[in-house]
FIDOMAR-766011 format. One line per 4 residues: number of its first residue (from 1); their letters; for each residue x, y negated, z negated of N, C-alpha, C. Coordinates in steps of 0.02 Angstrom, whole numbers, plus 50000, padded with zeros to 5 digits. Layout:
# FIDOMAR-766011
NUM	A	X,Y,Z,X,Y,Z,X,Y,Z; ...
//
This chain:
# FIDOMAR-766011
1	MDEQ	52008,48964,45182,52055,48950,45236,52101,48894,45215; 52166,48905,45225,52214,48854,45205,52207,48791,45247; 52217,48733,45214,52213,48669,45250,52270,48665,45300; 52254,48644,45361,52306,48638,45412,52346,48574,45401
5	IDIV	52411,48579,45405,52455,48521,45395,52488,48503,45461; 52479,48441,45481,52510,48417,45543,52584,48405,45531; 52625,48436,45571,52698,48427,45566,52720,48380,45622; 52749,48323,45603,52772,48275,45652,52845,48290,45669
9	SPPS	52858,48303,45732,52926,48318,45754,52969,48256,45749; 53031,48263,45728,53075,48204,45725,53087,48178,45795; 53096,48113,45803,53106,48084,45869,53173,48105,45898; 53177,48103,45964,53240,48118,45998,53277,48052,46009
13	FGRA	53325,48039,45965,53362,47977,45969,53414,47980,46026; 53441,47922,46044,53492,47919,46096,53474,47868,46148; 53505,47874,46207,53498,47823,46259,53425,47815,46282; 53390,47870,46293,53321,47865,46316,53277,47831,46264
17	FGEK	53290,47845,46201,53253,47813,46147,53267,47738,46147; 53330,47720,46158,53349,47650,46160,53317,47613,46218; 53317,47644,46277,53287,47612,46336,53212,47602,46326; 53181,47647,46291,53109,47642,46280,53091,47588,46230
21	HFMF	53130,47583,46176,53109,47541,46120,53150,47477,46110; 53212,47474,46137,53255,47416,46125,53262,47375,46188; 53296,47318,46183,53295,47268,46237,53364,47252,46265; 53411,47296,46257,53478,47283,46283,53476,47283,46359
25	KPGF	53517,47242,46389,53517,47238,46463,53543,47305,46491; 53522,47323,46552,53543,47386,46582,53619,47392,46584; 53644,47449,46560,53715,47462,46562,53753,47439,46501; 53723,47396,46460,53758,47372,46401,53757,47424,46346
29	IHLN	53815,47436,46315,53821,47485,46261,53835,47447,46197; 53786,47445,46153,53791,47405,46091,53821,47448,46036; 53887,47441,46027,53923,47480,45977,53939,47438,45915; 53902,47384,45905,53918,47338,45850,53855,47314,45814
33	QGSY	53809,47360,45800,53749,47343,45762,53767,47309,45696; 53824,47327,45668,53843,47303,45602,53857,47229,45598; 53865,47195,45655,53879,47123,45652,53814,47082,45657; 53782,47086,45714,53724,47043,45726,53660,47082,45738
37	GGYP	53661,47146,45724,53601,47185,45728,53576,47199,45798; 53511,47206,45803,53476,47225,45864,53409,47254,45842; 53355,47231,45872,53289,47254,45848,53245,47276,45906; 53195,47318,45892,53154,47347,45945,53097,47302,45968
41	RPVR	53066,47321,46022,53012,47281,46052,52954,47267,46004; 52930,47315,45965,52875,47298,45920,52892,47242,45871; 52955,47238,45851,52976,47184,45806,52979,47119,45845; 53001,47122,45908,53000,47063,45951,52929,47037,45958
45	DALR	52881,47083,45966,52811,47063,45973,52786,47029,45909; 52807,47056,45852,52788,47026,45788,52817,46956,45781; 52879,46948,45803,52911,46882,45799,52874,46831,45842; 52856,46851,45902,52820,46805,45946,52751,46789,45917
49	SVQD	52720,46837,45886,52655,46825,45855,52660,46772,45800; 52713,46777,45760,52723,46726,45708,52736,46658,45739; 52777,46656,45790,52792,46592,45823,52729,46561,45852; 52686,46602,45880,52623,46576,45907,52579,46549,45851
53	AVQA	52578,46585,45794,52537,46563,45738,52562,46497,45709; 52628,46488,45707,52656,46425,45683,52636,46368,45729; 52642,46379,45794,52627,46326,45841,52552,46311,45846; 52511,46359,45826,52438,46347,45828,52417,46295,45777
57	EPDN	52450,46295,45719,52435,46246,45666,52496,46238,45621; 52545,46200,45643,52610,46196,45609,52605,46181,45534; 52568,46128,45516,52567,46108,45445,52533,46160,45402; 52477,46185,45424,52440,46234,45384,52482,46297,45375
61	FVRY	52516,46318,45430,52555,46379,45425,52615,46370,45378; 52654,46318,45388,52715,46308,45349,52700,46295,45276; 52649,46254,45263,52635,46235,45194,52596,46287,45155; 52550,46323,45188,52504,46366,45150,52506,46439,45171
65	TYPA	52504,46452,45236,52503,46522,45259,52569,46557,45245; 52624,46525,45262,52689,46557,45254,52705,46575,45182; 52697,46530,45132,52713,46550,45063,52672,46611,45040; 52609,46615,45059,52569,46672,45039,52594,46737,45071
69	KLDE	52610,46733,45135,52637,46792,45170,52705,46811,45142; 52744,46761,45123,52810,46774,45095,52805,46813,45030; 52756,46797,44989,52745,46835,44928,52730,46908,44942; 52690,46920,44994,52675,46989,45013,52739,47026,45035
73	IRGI	52780,46991,45073,52843,47021,45097,52888,47038,45039; 52892,46994,44990,52935,47007,44932,52912,47069,44895; 52846,47079,44893,52819,47139,44862,52840,47202,44900; 52837,47199,44966,52858,47256,45008,52932,47271,44997
77	LAEH	52973,47218,44995,53044,47227,44985,53060,47254,44916; 53024,47231,44865,53035,47255,44797,53023,47330,44794; 52971,47353,44828,52957,47425,44829,53012,47462,44868; 53032,47435,44925,53082,47466,44967,53150,47472,44932
81	LHAA	53166,47421,44893,53231,47418,44859,53228,47440,44786; 53170,47462,44764,53162,47486,44696,53179,47433,44644; 53158,47372,44658,53167,47319,44609,53110,47322,44558; 53124,47306,44496,53074,47311,44443,53018,47260,44452
85	DKDE	53034,47202,44481,52986,47148,44487,52998,47111,44553; 52945,47098,44590,52954,47063,44654,52981,46992,44645; 52974,46964,44585,53000,46898,44572,53076,46897,44562; 53107,46956,44566,53180,46959,44566,53207,46952,44638
89	IVLV	53163,46947,44686,53183,46946,44756,53158,46883,44791; 53204,46848,44824,53186,46793,44868,53222,46805,44934; 53203,46766,44984,53233,46773,45051,53272,46711,45069; 53330,46722,45098,53375,46668,45120,53400,46686,45189
93	PNAT	53435,46641,45224,53455,46656,45293,53504,46714,45300; 53554,46719,45256,53604,46771,45265,53642,46782,45199; 53684,46834,45199,53720,46852,45138,53769,46798,45116; 53799,46763,45164,53846,46709,45147,53809,46654,45109
97	TALN	53750,46635,45132,53710,46585,45097,53692,46610,45028; 53673,46673,45023,53653,46702,44959,53709,46699,44907; 53769,46721,44926,53824,46722,44879,53848,46651,44864; 53845,46606,44913,53860,46536,44898,53811,46508,44847
101	TVLR	53747,46527,44854,53697,46504,44806,53715,46526,44736; 53734,46589,44729,53752,46616,44663,53815,46582,44636; 53868,46582,44675,53933,46558,44651,53932,46483,44637; 53895,46445,44676,53893,46372,44666,53846,46352,44610
105	NLRY	53801,46396,44590,53757,46380,44534,53789,46393,44467; 53836,46439,44464,53868,46454,44401,53911,46395,44378; 53910,46383,44314,53950,46328,44286,54015,46356,44257; 54069,46326,44278,54135,46352,44260,54170,46304,44211
109	QPGD	54201,46335,44161,54241,46299,44112,54315,46314,44124; 54360,46270,44102,54431,46286,44108,54447,46354,44079; 54484,46394,44116,54500,46462,44094,54455,46515,44126; 54397,46496,44152,54353,46544,44186,54385,46569,44250
113	MIAY	54366,46630,44269,54394,46660,44329,54339,46693,44370; 54350,46694,44437,54310,46733,44483,54355,46789,44507; 54333,46851,44498,54371,46909,44522,54338,46935,44585; 54379,46956,44633,54351,46985,44694,54399,47039,44720
117	VQGT	54370,47088,44753,54409,47144,44779,54445,47124,44843; 54508,47142,44849,54546,47129,44909,54509,47160,44969; 54499,47121,45021,54460,47144,45078,54390,47117,45078; 54374,47075,45028,54309,47041,45026,54299,47002,45091
121	YGAI	54238,46999,45114,54222,46963,45177,54252,46892,45175; 54283,46872,45231,54323,46811,45233,54285,46748,45211; 54222,46741,45232,54184,46681,45214,54174,46677,45138; 54167,46734,45106,54157,46734,45033,54223,46720,44998
125	EKTV	54277,46748,45023,54343,46733,44993,54358,46658,44999; 54339,46628,45056,54351,46556,45064,54304,46516,45019; 54245,46541,45005,54201,46508,44957,54234,46505,44889; 54265,46561,44870,54301,46563,44806,54357,46512,44807
129	DYLV	54395,46509,44862,54449,46460,44868,54423,46389,44860; 54366,46375,44891,54336,46308,44886,54318,46292,44813; 54291,46340,44778,54272,46328,44708,54334,46318,44664; 54388,46353,44681,54452,46342,44645,54476,46271,44656
133	ESTP	54466,46245,44717,54484,46176,44733,54441,46125,44696; 54377,46139,44690,54329,46088,44670,54302,46095,44599; 54317,46149,44565,54293,46160,44496,54352,46184,44453; 54342,46192,44387,54397,46215,44345,54412,46290,44352
137	VESV	54373,46327,44391,54380,46399,44393,54445,46420,44428; 54471,46478,44409,54528,46509,44441,54504,46574,44475; 54545,46603,44516,54526,46665,44549,54579,46718,44539; 54557,46781,44542,54602,46837,44538,54573,46892,44582
141	YIPF	54617,46924,44622,54590,46977,44664,54612,47045,44638; 54568,47094,44651,54581,47163,44631,54614,47198,44691; 54675,47222,44685,54709,47253,44742,54672,47315,44766; 54665,47321,44832,54633,47379,44861,54654,47386,44934
145	DPIT	54683,47443,44951,54701,47458,45020,54655,47514,45044; 54607,47497,45087,54558,47548,45108,54588,47606,45148; 54649,47596,45172,54682,47649,45211,54711,47702,45165; 54733,47683,45106,54768,47730,45062,54734,47742,44995
149	DDDG	54694,47694,44971,54665,47699,44903,54597,47734,44905; 54584,47774,44854,54519,47806,44848,54476,47769,44796; 54416,47794,44784,54371,47761,44737,54401,47756,44667; 54432,47810,44645,54461,47811,44578,54514,47757,44569
153	TLVE	54555,47748,44621,54607,47697,44619,54576,47628,44613; 54523,47615,44654,54491,47550,44652,54458,47537,44585; 54422,47585,44559,54388,47576,44495,54438,47562,44439; 54494,47597,44441,54546,47587,44390,54577,47518,44396
157	SFRS	54591,47496,44458,54619,47429,44469,54569,47376,44446; 54506,47386,44462,54453,47340,44442,54450,47334,44366; 54451,47392,44333,54449,47393,44260,54510,47359,44229; 54568,47371,44260,54630,47342,44233,54629,47266,44237
161	VLQE	54604,47239,44293,54600,47166,44300,54551,47136,44250; 54493,47168,44242,54444,47142,44194,54470,47149,44122; 54508,47202,44110,54537,47211,44043,54591,47158,44030; 54634,47146,44079,54688,47097,44071,54660,47027,44059
165	HRGR	54605,47011,44092,54576,46944,44086,54509,46947,44048; 54506,46991,44001,54443,47001,43963,54419,46936,43933; 54354,46922,43943,54325,46861,43917,54332,46801,43962; 54374,46808,44015,54385,46752,44060,54350,46761,44127
169	VRVA	54339,46823,44149,54307,46835,44214,54233,46819,44208; 54214,46763,44238,54144,46741,44236,54101,46784,44281; 54127,46800,44340,54090,46840,44388,54138,46879,44431; 54118,46940,44449,54159,46983,44493,54119,46997,44556
173	IFDT	54152,46993,44614,54121,47003,44679,54147,47068,44710; 54102,47109,44734,54122,47171,44769,54066,47192,44817; 54083,47236,44863,54038,47256,44917,54001,47321,44902; 53943,47329,44935,53913,47396,44939,53951,47436,44992
177	IMSM	53958,47404,45050,53995,47434,45106,54047,47383,45128; 54110,47402,45126,54162,47357,45152,54149,47346,45226; 54159,47284,45248,54145,47268,45318,54196,47298,45366; 54260,47287,45352,54314,47313,45395,54369,47342,45352
181	PGLR	54382,47407,45356,54343,47457,45393,54277,47470,45358; 54230,47500,45395,54163,47511,45367,54160,47574,45325; 54161,47567,45259,54156,47625,45215,54121,47606,45151; 54088,47655,45122,54050,47644,45061,54098,47632,45002
185	MPFE	54081,47582,44962,54120,47566,44903,54086,47595,44840; 54123,47606,44787,54093,47633,44725,54059,47578,44685; 54011,47543,44718,53982,47483,44688,53943,47498,44624; 53915,47558,44619,53879,47575,44558,53926,47577,44497
189	RLAQ	53985,47606,44507,54034,47610,44453,54063,47541,44437; 54071,47500,44487,54098,47433,44476,54048,47390,44438; 53983,47398,44454,53931,47361,44417,53931,47381,44344; 53938,47446,44331,53941,47470,44262,54002,47442,44226
193	TCRE	54058,47438,44260,54119,47410,44230,54109,47337,44212; 54074,47300,44255,54059,47230,44239,54019,47225,44174; 53970,47268,44166,53930,47266,44105,53973,47282,44044; 54019,47328,44051,54063,47346,43994,54105,47287,43972
197	FGAL	54127,47245,44020,54172,47191,44004,54138,47123,44000; 54072,47122,44005,54035,47059,43998,54044,47011,44055; 54059,47037,44115,54066,46995,44175,54003,47000,44217; 53983,46946,44247,53927,46948,44293,53947,46985,44356
201	SAID	53900,47024,44385,53914,47060,44446,53877,47028,44504; 53914,47011,44557,53885,46981,44617,53903,47028,44675; 53854,47066,44699,53867,47118,44748,53850,47095,44818; 53899,47099,44861,53890,47083,44932,53866,47146,44968
205	GAHG	53800,47151,44976,53771,47207,45012,53751,47188,45082; 53791,47146,45115,53776,47125,45183,53758,47187,45224; 53797,47240,45216,53781,47306,45245,53748,47346,45189; 53682,47346,45188,53648,47380,45134,53580,47406,45156
209	IGLI	53530,47364,45152,53462,47385,45168,53459,47410,45241; 53431,47469,45250,53428,47500,45316,53487,47544,45331; 53539,47540,45290,53599,47580,45301,53607,47632,45245; 53596,47611,45183,53600,47656,45126,53538,47645,45082
213	DLDL	53524,47691,45039,53469,47684,44992,53494,47641,44933; 53458,47588,44918,53475,47544,44862,53420,47548,44810; 53440,47562,44748,53394,47564,44691,53416,47509,44643; 53387,47449,44651,53411,47391,44614,53397,47398,44539
217	DKLG	53343,47428,44521,53327,47435,44450,53379,47481,44416; 53395,47536,44449,53444,47583,44422,53514,47553,44423; 53530,47514,44475,53597,47486,44482,53614,47438,44426; 53565,47397,44406,53577,47351,44350,53625,47295,44364
221	ADFL	53629,47273,44427,53673,47217,44444,53640,47151,44423; 53680,47100,44416,53653,47033,44401,53630,46999,44465; 53670,47003,44518,53654,46972,44582,53672,47021,44638; 53631,47022,44690,53647,47062,44749,53613,47030,44809
225	TTNC	53648,47032,44865,53618,47010,44927,53626,47064,44980; 53578,47067,45026,53582,47115,45080,53548,47087,45142; 53581,47092,45199,53554,47065,45262,53502,47111,45292; 53443,47084,45307,53392,47123,45341,53404,47126,45416
229	HKWL	53444,47078,45442,53454,47074,45515,53511,47117,45540; 53543,47154,45497,53596,47200,45521,53567,47269,45536; 53546,47305,45484,53528,47375,45491,53453,47389,45486; 53413,47340,45465,53342,47352,45455,53300,47338,45517
233	FVPH	53332,47314,45571,53296,47298,45633,53253,47236,45627; 53276,47187,45588,53241,47123,45580,53278,47070,45621; 53244,47024,45654,53279,46971,45691,53323,46929,45644; 53379,46905,45670,53419,46861,45627,53391,46790,45632
237	TCAV	53393,46753,45574,53429,46773,45514,53380,46785,45457; 53396,46836,45415,53353,46852,45359,53391,46896,45310; 53393,46875,45247,53428,46914,45196,53391,46910,45130; 53399,46962,45091,53373,46966,45023,53424,46937,44975
241	LYVA	53401,46897,44929,53441,46878,44870,53405,46905,44809; 53437,46951,44775,53410,46980,44713,53445,46947,44654; 53405,46922,44608,53431,46895,44545,53391,46926,44489; 53424,46962,44445,53389,46994,44388,53352,46941,44348
245	LKKQ	53293,46958,44324,53252,46909,44288,53290,46875,44232; 53330,46913,44196,53365,46886,44138,53422,46838,44157; 53440,46835,44222,53493,46791,44245,53467,46732,44285; 53402,46727,44294,53376,46676,44339,53384,46605,44311
249	QLMR	53391,46599,44246,53402,46532,44218,53469,46502,44239; 53515,46545,44264,53580,46521,44287,53575,46491,44357; 53523,46507,44393,53514,46483,44462,53472,46420,44461; 53504,46363,44450,53468,46301,44442,53438,46275,44507
253	SSLP	53469,46292,44564,53446,46264,44627,53454,46313,44684; 53408,46307,44732,53418,46342,44795,53475,46307,44833; 53495,46337,44888,53546,46305,44931,53518,46303,45001; 53501,46245,45028,53509,46179,44997,53456,46166,44944
257	TSHG	53471,46116,44901,53421,46094,44852,53362,46064,44889; 53302,46082,44867,53243,46056,44902,53188,46039,44850; 53126,46037,44874,53070,46012,44832,53059,46055,44770; 53078,46118,44772,53065,46161,44715,53110,46149,44655
261	FQPL	53162,46110,44663,53209,46097,44608,53175,46057,44553; 53185,46077,44490,53157,46043,44433,53213,46011,44391; 53225,45946,44398,53279,45914,44360,53267,45920,44285; 53321,45918,44247,53316,45919,44174,53283,45854,44150
265	PEVL	53248,45857,44094,53214,45798,44068,53260,45738,44060; 53321,45750,44036,53366,45693,44024,53390,45662,44090; 53388,45700,44145,53405,45673,44210,53346,45635,44239; 53288,45662,44229,53227,45630,44255,53217,45560,44225
269	QMKQ	53227,45556,44157,53214,45494,44121,53146,45466,44141; 53145,45409,44173,53081,45378,44190,53059,45394,44261; 53096,45439,44296,53077,45457,44364,53011,45495,44364; 52976,45488,44418,52917,45529,44428,52914,45550,44501
273	YISP	52924,45616,44513,52923,45641,44581,52851,45654,44602; 52834,45630,44660,52769,45646,44690,52784,45687,44751; 52772,45752,44746,52792,45799,44799,52732,45838,44823; 52728,45852,44888,52674,45895,44913,52684,45968,44895
277	YELP	52744,45984,44868,52759,46054,44850,52766,46058,44774; 52711,46063,44741,52711,46065,44668,52710,46138,44644; 52743,46149,44588,52748,46216,44559,52681,46238,44531; 52649,46289,44559,52586,46314,44531,52599,46345,44462
281	ASKN	52548,46343,44420,52556,46370,44352,52573,46444,44352; 52552,46480,44404,52563,46552,44407,52628,46572,44439; 52666,46523,44463,52725,46539,44504,52789,46540,44462; 52831,46589,44475,52897,46593,44445,52939,46534,44472
285	PFVF	52968,46492,44429,53006,46433,44453,53064,46451,44499; 53098,46507,44484,53153,46529,44527,53127,46545,44597; 53074,46584,44600,53044,46603,44665,53020,46542,44702; 52990,46495,44667,52961,46435,44697,53015,46395,44733
289	QFSY	53075,46392,44704,53129,46353,44734,53146,46378,44804; 53140,46444,44815,53160,46473,44878,53102,46482,44927; 53042,46460,44906,52984,46466,44950,52989,46415,45007; 53022,46359,44994,53031,46308,45046,53097,46272,45032
293	TGTI	53144,46278,45078,53209,46244,45070,53224,46199,45130; 53171,46179,45164,53179,46138,45224,53149,46176,45283; 53142,46142,45338,53112,46172,45397,53159,46224,45427; 53134,46286,45433,53173,46341,45460,53129,46381,45507
297	DNGP	53157,46431,45539,53118,46478,45579,53083,46525,45530; 53017,46523,45527,52980,46565,45480,52972,46637,45505; 52992,46649,45568,52977,46713,45598,53013,46774,45570; 53081,46773,45564,53116,46835,45546,53091,46869,45483
301	SLCI	53082,46831,45429,53061,46863,45367,52992,46895,45373; 52948,46866,45413,52881,46893,45421,52879,46952,45468; 52936,46969,45497,52941,47029,45540,52961,47091,45500; 52975,47083,45436,52997,47140,45395,52946,47197,45395
305	PAAI	52881,47184,45387,52833,47240,45390,52835,47277,45456; 52842,47241,45512,52844,47274,45577,52907,47317,45583; 52963,47293,45556,53025,47331,45559,53020,47395,45518; 52993,47389,45457,52986,47448,45414,52936,47497,45444
309	SFRK	52883,47471,45474,52834,47514,45507,52866,47553,45565; 52906,47519,45606,52939,47552,45662,52985,47607,45637; 53022,47593,45585,53069,47641,45557,53032,47703,45530; 52974,47691,45501,52936,47747,45473,52897,47785,45525
313	EVCG	52860,47750,45567,52813,47782,45612,52845,47806,45677; 52894,47769,45702,52926,47788,45765,52990,47827,45754; 53029,47806,45704,53094,47839,45692,53090,47898,45644; 53035,47903,45608,53028,47959,45562,53052,47946,45491
317	GEEA	53067,47883,45476,53086,47865,45407,53160,47853,45397; 53176,47827,45339,53245,47808,45324,53293,47867,45325; 53272,47923,45299,53317,47980,45296,53334,48006,45365; 53284,48006,45410,53297,48029,45479,53346,47983,45514
321	IRDY	53338,47918,45503,53384,47870,45534,53454,47879,45507; 53460,47883,45440,53526,47891,45409,53561,47955,45432; 53523,48010,45433,53554,48074,45451,53581,48071,45522; 53542,48043,45568,53565,48039,45638,53626,47994,45644
325	CQSL	53623,47936,45614,53677,47887,45622,53742,47911,45589; 53737,47942,45531,53798,47966,45499,53828,48024,45537; 53785,48068,45564,53810,48124,45604,53843,48099,45667; 53811,48050,45700,53840,48022,45761,53906,47987,45747
329	ARKG	53909,47950,45691,53971,47916,45673,54027,47967,45661; 54011,48022,45629,54061,48074,45615,54087,48105,45681; 54040,48124,45724,54060,48155,45788,54094,48104,45834; 54068,48043,45835,54097,47991,45877,54167,47974,45855
333	EKLV	54177,47971,45790,54244,47956,45763,54295,48008,45786; 54275,48071,45781,54320,48126,45802,54337,48120,45876; 54287,48104,45917,54299,48098,45989,54345,48039,46005; 54334,47982,45973,54375,47923,45985,54448,47936,45965
337	VEIL	54457,47971,45909,54525,47988,45887,54560,48031,45940; 54523,48078,45970,54552,48121,46021,54571,48081,46083; 54529,48033,46102,54542,47993,46162,54600,47945,46151; 54602,47913,46093,54655,47864,46079,54718,47896,46051
341	QTRT	54713,47960,46030,54770,47995,46002,54798,47957,45941; 54752,47939,45897,54774,47904,45836,54745,47939,45775; 54716,47903,45729,54691,47933,45667,54631,47894,45642; 54597,47924,45595,54543,47890,45560,54562,47883,45486
345	LPMP	54516,47858,45447,54529,47849,45375,54525,47916,45339; 54572,47929,45294,54568,47991,45254,54519,47982,45196; 54454,47983,45213,54404,47972,45161,54355,48030,45157; 54328,48043,45097,54279,48097,45090,54213,48078,45124
349	ESKR	54173,48128,45142,54109,48116,45175,54061,48077,45130; 54072,48077,45065,54029,48039,45019,54033,47964,45032; 54087,47942,45065,54095,47871,45080,54071,47855,45151; 54049,47906,45187,54027,47897,45256,53961,47859,45260
353	VAFA	53960,47809,45303,53897,47777,45322,53895,47778,45399; 53857,47735,45431,53850,47737,45503,53905,47701,45540; 53966,47704,45514,54024,47675,45545,54075,47729,45563; 54108,47719,45619,54167,47759,45637,54227,47712,45638
357	NVQL	54279,47730,45602,54339,47688,45597,54398,47724,45627; 54430,47693,45677,54486,47725,45712,54542,47675,45723; 54603,47697,45709,54661,47654,45720,54676,47649,45794; 54695,47589,45817,54713,47579,45887,54786,47601,45898
361	PLEI	54801,47626,45958,54869,47649,45972,54916,47592,45989; 54922,47546,45943,54967,47489,45951,55010,47482,45889; 55075,47474,45899,55121,47466,45843,55136,47392,45832; 55125,47369,45772,55137,47299,45755,55207,47292,45728
365	FSGV	55245,47245,45756,55315,47236,45738,55323,47170,45702; 55348,47172,45641,55355,47111,45601,55426,47088,45593; 55472,47117,45632,55542,47098,45626,55558,47032,45659; 55621,47015,45661,55643,46952,45691,55631,46952,45766
369	SAEK	55645,47008,45799,55635,47013,45871,55586,47069,45886; 55539,47054,45931,55488,47105,45948,55485,47115,46023; 55543,47118,46054,55545,47125,46127,55545,47198,46149; 55543,47244,46101,55543,47315,46119,55478,47332,46156
373	AGLV	55483,47376,46203,55425,47394,46245,55368,47422,46202; 55309,47395,46215,55249,47421,46183,55234,47394,46114; 55281,47358,46084,55270,47332,46017,55235,47264,46019; 55192,47253,45971,55155,47189,45967,55184,47148,45909
377	PLAD	55210,47089,45922,55234,47047,45867,55178,47030,45819; 55193,47029,45755,55143,47013,45705,55109,46946,45719; 55148,46897,45743,55120,46831,45757,55069,46832,45814; 55071,46885,45856,55026,46890,45913,54960,46926,45896
381	VPKV	54954,46952,45835,54894,46992,45818,54829,46955,45830; 54821,46891,45807,54758,46856,45821,54743,46851,45896; 54796,46839,45936,54788,46832,46008,54767,46899,46039; 54795,46953,46013,54779,47020,46039,54707,47038,46022
385	IDFI	54686,47024,45961,54616,47038,45942,54568,47000,45987; 54582,46937,45997,54539,46896,46040,54538,46923,46111; 54595,46944,46137,54598,46972,46204,54555,47034,46210; 54561,47079,46162,54523,47141,46164,54447,47128,46159
389	LQSL	54428,47086,46112,54357,47072,46102,54325,47039,46163; 54359,46988,46189,54332,46954,46248,54329,47001,46308; 54379,47042,46316,54380,47088,46372,54325,47140,46367; 54313,47166,46307,54259,47214,46297,54192,47185,46319
393	ARDY	54179,47123,46297,54115,47092,46312,54110,47072,46386; 54164,47047,46414,54163,47020,46482,54171,47074,46536; 54216,47121,46524,54235,47167,46577,54208,47238,46568; 54189,47256,46507,54169,47325,46495,54096,47332,46472
397	NTFV	54060,47277,46466,53989,47280,46450,53976,47315,46383; 54020,47305,46335,54010,47336,46270,54045,47292,46218; 54043,47312,46155,54078,47275,46102,54091,47321,46043; 54152,47320,46020,54174,47357,45960,54212,47308,45917
401	NIAF	54198,47307,45853,54233,47260,45810,54305,47283,45797; 54351,47235,45794,54422,47249,45785,54448,47207,45726; 54492,47236,45685,54522,47198,45630,54592,47223,45616; 54632,47180,45588,54700,47197,45567,54698,47216,45493
405	ISGS	54713,47279,45479,54706,47306,45411,54769,47345,45393; 54800,47326,45338,54856,47364,45311,54910,47378,45363; 54926,47327,45403,54981,47332,45450,54964,47361,45518; 54900,47378,45530,54880,47408,45593,54815,47377,45618
409	LWAR	54801,47386,45682,54738,47365,45711,54689,47424,45710; 54628,47409,45687,54577,47461,45681,54514,47440,45718; 54480,47490,45747,54415,47479,45780,54360,47507,45736; 54304,47470,45733,54246,47493,45695,54186,47500,45742
413	FSAQ	54165,47562,45753,54106,47577,45794,54045,47583,45748; 53989,47555,45769,53925,47563,45733,53884,47616,45769; 53860,47665,45730,53814,47716,45758,53742,47693,45746; 53699,47704,45796,53629,47684,45788,53585,47731,45829
417	VYLE	53519,47726,45818,53473,47774,45848,53468,47769,45924; 53491,47713,45953,53488,47705,46025,53552,47727,46059; 53599,47756,46021,53663,47778,46048,53670,47854,46046; 53717,47879,46085,53735,47949,46082,53809,47956,46094
421	LQDF	53834,48018,46094,53906,48030,46093,53941,48000,46154; 53910,48003,46212,53943,47976,46272,53954,47901,46268; 53915,47866,46227,53926,47794,46218,53992,47782,46180; 54006,47824,46131,54070,47819,46096,54128,47835,46144
425	ECGA	54117,47882,46188,54169,47898,46237,54183,47838,46282; 54131,47804,46304,54140,47744,46346,54179,47690,46309; 54160,47679,46246,54194,47628,46206,54267,47646,46195; 54280,47709,46183,54349,47731,46171,54392,47723,46233
429	KALK	54365,47741,46291,54403,47735,46353,54418,47662,46370; 54370,47618,46354,54382,47546,46364,54438,47522,46319; 54437,47544,46256,54490,47524,46210,54558,47551,46231; 54559,47612,46257,54622,47642,46280,54652,47600,46336
433	ELCE	54611,47581,46385,54635,47539,46440,54660,47472,46415; 54624,47442,46369,54643,47376,46344,54707,47381,46302; 54716,47434,46264,54777,47441,46225,54837,47450,46271; 54828,47483,46328,54882,47489,46377,54899,47420,46406
437	KVAN	54849,47379,46417,54861,47311,46441,54898,47269,46389; 54878,47278,46326,54912,47242,46272,54985,47263,46269; 54998,47328,46273,55067,47353,46271,55108,47325,46328; 55075,47310,46384,55111,47280,46442,55111,47204,46440
441	KEYV	55091,47176,46383,55091,47103,46372,55043,47065,46416; 54989,47097,46439,54942,47063,46482,54897,47014,46444; 54902,47015,46379,54862,46968,46338,54894,46899,46335; 54956,46893,46353,54993,46830,46347,54968,46780,46397
//
């Protein structure tokens, strides 16, 4: 007799699923998972359990229990992300901290350059600007217009810049998923190009884990960060910082510098540090630096097992989540375009993730006079964005991210397992009303 196999039916995602498992207030439509995330009740319970454990014995937990649990978590993440060694992975608060750690640890000589793709997340671009101010490094950006350029155009531009400045580009920064608009980047090809030209690769995967499958060993990047609190259903703040074993000697210090830092012998001279956090003989020095960087909330990182368990046992696994979210984003995008009577990005489905990107029906006018009916002066764009975002949150009980891209205003909807098509319809109708108000100058 053949062995009977239990077939588990995939869950029915959507509003009812969200009401059962998530904690959004009644009536709120969360269309912006991509910014600050959102996590289910079982993860909330895990977080509270950690908080209770910390308060039961603060010193014992922070000094001894937490580092041991953190090592277990790094092992789970290494398996999830296909990293060759768990000691290539440490945890930091967020992707901005991770990339600052990488960029500020590198030593720059006159003539060195940092290359970054146009459209890089603003905080990271400003980090580059700060380093240009404070160190000998220079910067160069790789031109990229997400509205008109395809992967081939970006890869060729990237290659051209590295070729033009061959031997000078110390590190190149690029995304797994561009934040605004939300689309997959050819990061695998860009990492390979970095290897060809001898440039370090620093990948901003803020939108990564929980959204796309990442194989760090196969990717072969030097540095990568990915936020767990965006798409993995982990409480904020929590992010992975991956540093390839062969590049860890470049990372002299965590950010901030803390007890794990080991000064060079010539700096130490006659100093003798007596610290309660001494490097065990079995511990990787790089990992040890990030085990304790000051008093923080220990809860979010220790919720990773609960988040992965929920995704596997309740949601049916990563593939089920991705399939639903990408399908919803595709259908939602089409519906929003119909309601707003505008357009979406002309991109192949291979670049599709759980984002829907739609242009707003507002014309931006950059001429001397912008008094024509319905036109928005270029100088008013920041004010218009603020008006729309505040109105969405205050008056419509929802939120959709808005950005000014390539001369137009674009909306980015996040698809998630607690949403369904009618939620995109509600968001689109709210945006349509607000765009009419903007055209009538009600934002002034």
